[in-house]
C-alpha positions in Angstrom: 0.0 -0.1 0.3 3.1 2.5 0.9 4.3 1.4 -2.8 1.1 2.4 -4.3 0.7 5.5 -2.6 4.2 6.7 -3.3 3.8 5.9 -6.8 0.5 7.9 -7.1 2.1 10.9 -5.4 5.1 10.8 -7.9 2.7 10.6 -10.9 0.3 13.2 -9.7 3.6 15.5 -9.1 4.2 14.7 -12.5 1.4 15.4 -13.8 1.5 19.0 -11.6 5.0 19.9 -13.2 3.9 19.1 -16.7 0.6 21.5 -16.6 3.0 24.2 -14.6 5.4 23.8 -17.3 2.9 24.4 -20.5 0.9 26.7 -18.3 3.8 29.1 -17.1 7.2 28.4 -18.7 6.3 27.4 -22.2 6.2 30.8 -23.8 7.6 32.8 -21.0 9.6 34.8 -23.6 7.1 34.6 -26.2 5.1 38.0 -25.9 7.3 41.6 -25.7 6.3 43.5 -22.9 3.4 45.8 -23.8 2.3 47.5 -20.9 3.3 50.0 -18.4 3.5 47.6 -15.5 5.8 45.0 -17.1 8.7 47.7 -17.9 8.8 49.1 -15.0 9.6 46.4 -12.9 12.3 45.3 -15.5 13.9 48.3 -14.8 14.2 47.9 -11.2 15.9 44.6 -12.4 17.9 46.1 -14.7 19.5 48.4 -12.1 20.4 45.2 -9.7 21.8 43.6 -12.9 23.8 46.4 -14.2 24.6 48.6 -11.1 25.1 46.1 -8.7 22.5 48.1 -6.3 20.7 45.2 -4.5 19.5 46.6 -0.9 17.6 49.1 -2.7 17.5 49.2 -6.5 16.3 52.1 -8.4 14.2 52.2 -11.6 16.3 53.2 -14.3 19.0 54.5 -12.0 16.7 57.4 -10.3 13.2 56.3 -9.0 12.7 54.2 -5.9 10.8 52.0 -6.7 7.0 51.7 -5.4 7.7 47.6 -4.0 10.0 45.6 -2.2 12.9 44.3 -4.2 12.1 40.3 -3.5 10.9 39.7 -7.0 13.2 41.9 -8.1 16.3 39.8 -6.4 15.0 36.7 -8.5 14.6 38.2 -11.6 18.1 39.5 -11.3 19.6 36.1 -10.3 17.7 34.5 -13.5 18.9 36.9 -15.5 22.8 36.5 -14.4 22.1 33.0 -14.8 20.8 33.3 -18.2 23.3 35.4 -19.1 21.3 38.2 -20.5 17.8 40.3 -19.4 14.9 39.4 -21.3 11.2 39.1 -20.9 11.6 35.0 -19.6 14.0 36.0 -17.1 12.6 39.2 -16.0 9.1 36.8 -15.6 10.5 33.8 -14.2 10.1 34.5 -10.8 6.2 34.6 -11.3 6.1 31.7 -13.0 8.6 29.9 -10.1 6.4 30.4 -7.6 3.4 29.9 -9.5 4.2 25.7 -10.2 5.8 25.7 -6.7 2.1 27.3 -5.1 0.8 24.6 -7.1 2.3 21.7 -5.9 2.3 22.8 -2.6 -1.2 23.2 -3.2 -1.1 19.3 -3.9 0.9 18.5 -1.1 -1.3 20.3 1.2 -4.4 18.7 -0.2 -3.2 15.6 -0.2 -2.1 16.0 3.4 -5.6 16.8 4.7 -8.2 14.6 2.1 -6.1 12.7 -0.2 -3.9 12.5 -3.3 -6.7 12.5 -5.5 -8.4 15.8 -3.9 -4.9 17.2 -3.9 -4.2 16.4 -7.3 -7.7 18.1 -8.6 -7.3 20.8 -6.4 -3.5 21.6 -7.8 -5.4 21.5 -11.3 -7.8 23.5 -10.1 -5.1 26.5 -9.2 -3.2 26.3 -12.4 -6.2 26.7 -14.5 -7.7 29.1 -12.9 -7.6 32.5 -15.5 -6.0 35.3 -12.2 -3.9 32.8 -11.4 -2.3 31.8 -14.5 -2.5 35.7 -16.0 -0.5 36.3 -12.9 1.9 33.7 -12.9 3.3 34.9 -16.7 3.6 38.5 -15.7 6.8 40.4 -14.3 4.7 41.8 -11.5 5.2 41.2 -7.9 1.4 39.7 -7.3 2.3 36.0 -7.4 5.2 36.3 -5.1 3.1 38.0 -2.7 0.2 35.4 -3.0 3.0 32.2 -2.8 4.5 33.8 0.8 1.6 34.4 1.9 0.1 30.8 0.8 3.2 29.4 2.1 2.6 30.6 5.5 -0.4 30.1 6.2 -0.5 26.0 5.3 2.9 25.9 7.5 0.6 27.8 10.4 -2.3 25.0 9.9 0.3 22.1 9.6 1.9 23.1 12.8 -1.7 23.9 14.4 -3.0 20.3 13.6 0.4 18.6 14.6 1.4 17.7 11.5 4.7 19.0 12.3 5.7 18.4 15.5 9.4 19.8 15.8 9.8 22.8 17.1 11.7 24.5 14.8 9.2 24.3 12.0 7.2 27.3 14.0 11.0 29.1 13.7 10.8 28.4 10.0 6.9 29.6 10.1 8.4 33.1 11.5 11.1 33.2 8.9 8.9 32.7 6.0 6.1 35.1 7.4 9.4 38.0 7.6 10.6 37.3 4.0 6.8 37.7 2.7 7.5 41.5 3.8 9.9 42.1 1.4 7.6 40.5 -1.6 5.1 43.6 -1.0 5.4 44.8 1.7 3.3 45.1 5.3 0.4 43.6 3.9 2.2 39.9 4.0 2.2 40.0 7.6 -1.7 41.5 8.3 -3.1 39.2 5.7 -1.7 36.5 7.5 -2.0 37.8 11.4 -5.9 38.4 10.3 -6.5 35.0 8.8 -4.7 33.1 11.9 -6.3 35.4 14.6 -9.9 35.2 13.1 -9.5 30.9 12.6 -8.2 31.1 16.2 -10.8 33.5 17.4 -13.1 30.8 15.8 -12.2 28.0 17.5 -11.8 29.6 20.4 -8.2 28.6 21.0 -6.9 31.2 22.8 -3.8 29.5 23.9 -2.6 29.1 20.8 -3.1 33.1 20.0 -1.5 33.7 22.8 1.6 31.0 22.4 2.3 32.4 18.6 2.3 36.1 20.2 4.8 35.0 23.0 6.4 32.7 21.1 10.6 33.4 20.6 10.4 32.4 16.9 8.4 36.4 16.5 11.9 37.6 17.0 12.8 35.7 13.9 10.2 37.3 11.8 10.9 40.7 13.4 14.6 40.5 12.1 13.9 39.5 8.5 10.8 42.0 8.2 13.1 45.1 9.7 16.3 44.0 8.5 16.2 45.3 4.6 13.6 47.5 5.4 16.0 49.3 8.2 18.9 49.4 5.5 16.6 50.6 2.7 15.4 53.5 5.2 18.8 54.5 5.6 19.4 54.3 2.1 16.2 56.1 0.6 15.5 58.2 3.5 12.3 60.3 3.6 11.4 60.1 -0.3 11.6 55.9 1.0 9.5 56.1 3.4 6.9 58.4 1.7 6.6 55.9 -1.2 6.5 52.6 0.6 5.3 53.3 4.0 2.8 56.4 2.9 1.8 56.0 -0.4 1.8 52.6 -1.2 1.0 51.5 2.0 -1.5 53.8 4.1 -3.0 55.8 1.8 -3.2 52.7 -0.6 -5.5 51.2 1.7 -6.9 54.8 3.6 -7.1 57.6 1.6 -10.2 58.0 -0.6 -10.6 60.9 -3.6 -7.8 63.5 -4.4 -5.2 62.5 -2.0 -5.6 58.6 -2.8 -2.9 56.8 -5.2 -5.4 55.7 -7.4 -7.4 52.4 -8.4 -10.0 53.7 -6.4 -12.9 51.7 -6.5 -16.3 50.9 -4.7 -16.9 48.4 -2.1 -18.2 46.0 -4.5 -15.9 45.7 -7.1 -13.9 42.6 -6.6 -17.6 40.8 -6.8 -18.0 39.9 -10.6 -14.0 39.2 -10.5 -14.2 36.9 -8.1 -16.6 35.1 -11.0 -14.4 36.4 -13.9 -10.9 35.7 -12.8 -12.0 32.5 -11.4 -13.2 31.0 -14.7 -13.6 28.5 -15.0 -13.7 26.9 -11.8 -16.2 29.6 -10.2 -19.0 27.8 -12.1 -19.0 25.8 -9.1 -18.8 28.8 -6.5 -22.0 29.3 -5.6 -22.4 25.4 -5.1 -19.6 25.4 -2.6 -20.7 28.6 -0.9 -24.0 27.6 -0.2 -22.2 23.5 0.9 -19.9 25.6 2.7 -23.0 26.8 5.5 -25.4 24.1 5.1 -23.8 20.6 4.6 -22.2 19.0 7.4 -19.8 17.3 5.8 -18.2 21.1 5.2 -18.3 21.7 9.1 -15.1 20.5 9.5 -11.7 22.2 11.1 -9.8 22.2 7.5 -12.3 23.7 5.8 -13.1 26.7 8.5 -9.4 27.4 7.7 -9.5 27.5 4.2 -13.3 29.3 4.4 -11.3 32.1 6.6 -8.1 32.2 4.7 -10.8 33.2 1.7 -13.1 35.8 2.8 -10.7 37.6 4.9 -8.4 38.3 2.3 -11.7 39.2 0.1 -12.9 41.5 2.6 -9.6 43.0 3.4 -9.2 44.3 0.0 -12.7 45.1 -0.4 -12.1 47.5 2.3 -9.0 49.1 0.8 -9.9 52.1 -1.2 -7.3 51.1 -3.9 -8.5 47.6 -5.9 -6.9 46.1 -8.8 -8.5 42.4 -9.8 -4.7 40.8 -8.8 -5.4 42.0 -5.5 -7.4 39.0 -4.8 -5.1 36.5 -6.2 -3.8 34.9 -2.5 -7.8 33.2 -2.2 -7.1 31.1 -5.5 -5.4 28.8 -3.5 -8.2 28.2 -0.7 -11.0 28.3 -3.0 -9.2 25.4 -5.6 -9.1 23.3 -2.2 -12.4 23.8 -1.4 -14.3 23.3 -5.2 -11.7 20.1 -5.6 -13.2 19.0 -2.1 -17.0 20.0 -3.2 -16.3 18.1 -6.7 -14.6 15.0 -5.0 -18.2 14.9 -3.0 -19.9 14.6 -6.6 -17.4 12.0 -7.6 -18.0 9.7 -5.0 -21.7 10.3 -3.4 -23.4 12.5 -6.0 -25.0 14.8 -3.8 -25.7 17.7 -6.3 -27.1 16.2 -8.9 -29.2 19.6 -9.9 -26.4 21.3 -9.7 -24.5 19.4 -12.1 -27.2 19.6 -14.4 -27.1 23.3 -14.1 -23.3 23.2 -14.9 -24.1 20.9 -18.0 -26.3 24.1 -19.3 -23.4 26.1 -18.7 -20.9 24.1 -20.3 -23.7 23.7 -23.4 -23.6 27.4 -23.8 -19.9 28.4 -23.8 -19.4 25.7 -25.7 -22.3 27.3 -28.5 -20.0 30.3 -27.4 -17.2 28.9 -29.3 -19.3 27.7 -32.0 -20.1 31.4 -32.9 -16.5 32.5 -32.4 -15.8 29.6 -35.0 -18.3 30.9 -37.2 -17.4 34.4 -36.8 -14.0 33.5 -37.6 -14.2 31.4 -40.8 -16.7 34.7 -41.9 -14.1 37.1 -41.5 -16.4 39.6 -39.4 -15.2 42.8 -38.3 -16.2 42.3 -35.0 -16.0 45.9 -33.7 -18.3 47.0 -36.6 -20.9 44.4 -35.8 -20.6 45.4 -32.6 -21.0 48.7 -32.9 -24.1 48.0 -35.7 -25.9 45.9 -32.9 -25.7 49.9 -30.7 -23.1 48.2 -28.6 -20.1 51.0 -27.7 -16.8 50.2 -27.2 -14.1 52.3 -25.6 -11.0 53.0 -28.0 -8.4 50.8 -26.0 -11.5 47.7 -26.3 -12.0 48.6 -29.6 -8.4 48.6 -31.3 -7.4 45.2 -28.7 -10.3 43.3 -30.2 -9.3 44.9 -34.0 -5.9 43.6 -33.3 -7.6 39.9 -31.9 -9.6 39.9 -35.3 -6.5 40.4 -37.3 -3.7 38.5 -34.8 -7.0 35.2 -35.7 -6.9 35.5 -39.4 -3.1 35.8 -39.6 -2.7 32.5 -37.4 -4.2 30.3 -40.4 -5.6 26.8 -39.6 -5.1 26.8 -36.2 -7.8 29.1 -34.5 -10.5 27.3 -36.1 -9.1 24.3 -35.0 -9.0 25.1 -31.4 -11.9 26.8 -31.2 -13.9 24.0 -32.8 -12.1 21.4 -30.6 -12.8 23.3 -27.3 -16.5 23.6 -28.4 -16.8 19.6 -29.0 -14.8 19.3 -25.2 -17.4 21.7 -23.4 -20.1 19.9 -25.2 -18.6 16.1 -23.5 -18.4 18.5 -20.5 -21.7 19.3 -20.7 -23.2 15.6 -21.0 -21.0 14.3 -18.1 -21.9 16.8 -15.8 -25.7 15.7 -17.0 -24.9 12.5 -16.2 -23.0 13.0 -13.1 -19.7 11.7 -14.4 -17.8 14.5 -12.2 -14.5 13.3 -12.8 -14.3 13.0 -16.6 -16.1 16.5 -16.8 -13.1 17.2 -14.5 -10.4 16.0 -16.6 -11.9 17.5 -19.8 -12.3 20.9 -18.2 -8.6 20.7 -17.0 -7.7 19.7 -21.0 -9.7 22.5 -22.8 -8.0 24.9 -19.9 -5.1 24.0 -20.7 -5.0 24.0 -24.8 -6.7 27.0 -24.5 -4.3 28.8 -22.4 -1.2 27.4 -24.8 -3.4 28.7 -27.6 -3.7 32.1 -26.4 -0.2 32.5 -24.8 1.4 30.9 -28.3 -0.4 32.6 -31.4 -2.8 34.9 -29.7 -1.0 37.6 -27.2 2.3 37.6 -28.6 0.4 39.3 -31.9 -1.5 41.3 -29.6 1.7 42.4 -27.5 3.2 43.6 -30.8 0.2 45.9 -31.1 1.7 47.7 -28.5 4.9 47.3 -27.9 7.9 49.1 -29.2 10.6 45.8 -29.0 10.8 46.0 -33.4 11.2 49.6 -33.6 14.4 49.8 -30.3 16.0 46.9 -32.0 16.3 48.7 -35.5 17.1 52.2 -33.5 19.8 50.6 -31.0 21.2 49.1 -34.8 21.0 52.0 -36.4 23.7 54.0 -33.3 27.2 53.4 -33.6 29.8 53.9 -30.6 30.0 58.1 -31.9 26.4 58.9 -32.1 24.1 58.9 -29.2 20.0 57.7 -29.2 18.2 60.5 -27.7 14.2 59.9 -26.5 12.1 63.2 -26.6 9.9 62.0 -23.7 6.6 64.0 -24.1 3.9 62.2 -24.8 5.3 58.7 -24.4 5.7 56.4 -21.4 9.6 55.5 -21.6 9.6 52.5 -19.7 10.0 49.9 -22.3 11.9 52.4 -24.6 14.7 52.4 -21.4 14.6 48.6 -20.9 15.1 47.5 -25.1 17.3 50.7 -25.5 19.9 48.5 -23.3 22.4 51.5 -22.3 22.4 53.1 -25.2 19.4 55.8 -24.6 19.6 58.9 -23.1 16.9 60.9 -22.3 16.3 64.7 -23.2 14.3 66.8 -21.1 10.4 68.1 -22.1 11.8 71.2 -24.1 10.8 71.6 -27.6 13.4 74.0 -27.5 16.3 71.8 -27.0 14.8 69.4 -29.1 15.0 71.8 -32.0 18.5 72.5 -31.4 20.0 69.5 -31.0 18.2 68.1 -34.1 20.0 71.1 -36.4 23.5 70.7 -34.0 24.2 66.9 -34.0 23.8 63.8 -35.7 22.5 61.4 -33.4 19.4 59.6 -33.6 16.0 60.9 -32.2 13.0 59.1 -30.9 9.9 61.2 -31.1 5.8 60.6 -30.7 4.8 60.6 -33.9 1.5 63.0 -33.4 3.9 65.1 -31.5 6.5 65.4 -34.3 5.0 68.2 -36.6 3.9 70.4 -33.9 7.3 70.6 -31.7 9.9 70.6 -34.6 8.8 74.1 -36.1 9.8 73.4 -39.8 12.3 71.2 -39.1 9.9 67.7 -39.9 9.9 68.7 -43.5 13.6 68.6 -43.6 14.0 65.8 -41.8 13.5 62.4 -43.0 11.8 59.7 -41.0 14.2 56.5 -40.7 11.5 54.4 -38.9 8.6 54.3 -37.6 7.2 51.5 -34.9 4.6 49.4 -35.3 3.6 49.4 -31.8 1.6 52.1 -30.4 2.6 52.1 -27.1 0.4 51.0 -23.2 -2.4 53.1 -24.1 -2.7 52.6 -28.1 -2.1 56.0 -28.8 1.7 56.9 -29.3 3.3 56.0 -32.1 7.1 56.3 -32.2 9.4 57.5 -35.3 13.1 57.4 -35.5 14.9 60.2 -37.4 18.5 61.8 -37.3 19.7 65.1 -36.4 20.9 67.9 -39.5 24.5 68.4 -37.9 27.5 67.6 -39.3 
């Protein structure tokens, strides 16, 4: 029996590792940077690698970053090991922590329930929309989610007595402290709120008091304040204002004019909880209902998972600033709770009516893929079609839809093949749920999810990214510059982060002064990067005399800033 369990565990780990490789690692560097966030984090990594500023790296060598450097440290190490900074090396920490999170979710579910439940939970987590999206982005959200998850899972295993040696408690406090360097004090706050709420509901005052008195808390405090102390010494009041006041206090508490952006109403996360949890949030209503009504769900471990999810959801709902990735840490407990519910349906079929409801939803999704297949085959203009139906689209949405249509048409037979295969799979999923054959349906849902993710990341997203990316343009610009020349950026109307990253060490930024730009154009033979719409208005007649050497295909993060490359008239 023990050998069988070991073989099953090894097989499950291989399955999960394969899925993680497909979902997170494959095509990690295929899409160029095309938004504002990823290249900003890349510039911090660049400062570590090129300038050696590990303790307090700067963005583009000048600006203090808005987040602690744990993500950037891992990205810098990946870039050094690779020998160069690329999109894949910058994004690697997110993919790594996402993969480790899936494997730990399996091991945690296996310890609490059984290996099959753990396997389902890991597969659910890996194919949840927000989780796999965050796992391929060069942002700090996955790093935070991973360390919150590790801290809470380790606490619960200690609480249940699965791990008994006192050294594990010291490791727990150490990990909590390290988590602070992922995204700030929010890591400790989330872990503290979840653990405290759980222990209060369990009336385990002895454990709560023991935690507060444990000598390991000193380890956590030392680790937590070690980096912040050094960074505060190096960065002074400016660092305190950015990372303590703006990114933490103001982000959570301050609304209105003094806020920090991303200010949303308290109910903001409700629709995002469902949309970013697809396809597995199809079962969320049944999971929630069972959590409060089913005796089988009133167990100690499910109380902990429920508290984990609810506390994170409520905490960020009360925050003034909100972005969908903020609720990323709650999807691991939701994956485990969903796996528990699905396993019960597979064994005892207690939710036949809801399975039939999911059958209807699955068939509707299948029909959507059929319609998409028909629209692609007919080469319909989606933007024009929606506008003819009276649906007004924002400019950026219309641009993305047009780019999506163009990308799908360029990919040949791949798009219709994937759409048709997805439609067939969803109809099979619907049939299996109608027959309450849950195990087969779950396998098919995982299969269609992995197929969709690989297709989107390998075919569609790279084409979409090129519509906003300056990578090709900057490669052309860098090739034009020789050692005696400079590549100069006139920054007006441009988000310069990706330009600086792709420009490597050859680019300099001109002050936002049109008079100085005109002077440099007359006197030097340097190359200049200027936003196209600004070119005629800012060069006072020089534009007609200076030929355009190159024009960017991408239009920047906001879709409205095409770049041109010109050369000065000097001798």
